[in-house]
C-alpha positions, 0 to 999 in steps of 0.5 A: 926881577926882585927877590925876598930871601932868608939867610941862616946865621951862625947863631941859628937866627934867620935874617930876611932881606930883599934884593934885585941881584941875589947872587951879588947880595949873597956875596956881600953878606958872606964876605961881610963887605961894606955893602952887606947888612949890619946884622949879618956882619955881626951874626955871620951869615952861613947859607941862603935858606929860601928865596922868593922872586917877584916882578917889582920892588914894592912886592919884594919889600911888602913880602920882606916886611910881613916875613919879618913879623913872623915868629921864628917857628913860622920862618922855619916852617917857610924854610921847610917848604910851607906855602906863603899863604899858610902865614901871609894870606890876606896880607900879600897876594901870594900868587905873585911870588914864586919860590926859588930853588936854592942849593 
């Protein structure tokens, strides 16, 4: 299983990434370990806002790439519960992704 996710940073920016181990990746971001992203090392990741799961790496990478092209407002709306198809219909097969419940 692979995941595409959005993190909220201390400056209110949104970082988008992908992984095959969501828990391990979150620990890397939040602890600013050498395995974390350069962006979250300098922007202080605060919390996981949203995540979507899929079956393979190429699907997760495609979703990440298209999400990174969205405006901040669109990302905020996805975090708020808007469906992927609202912004990504025709770019990715939205049926192949399932939203993951985040606490």
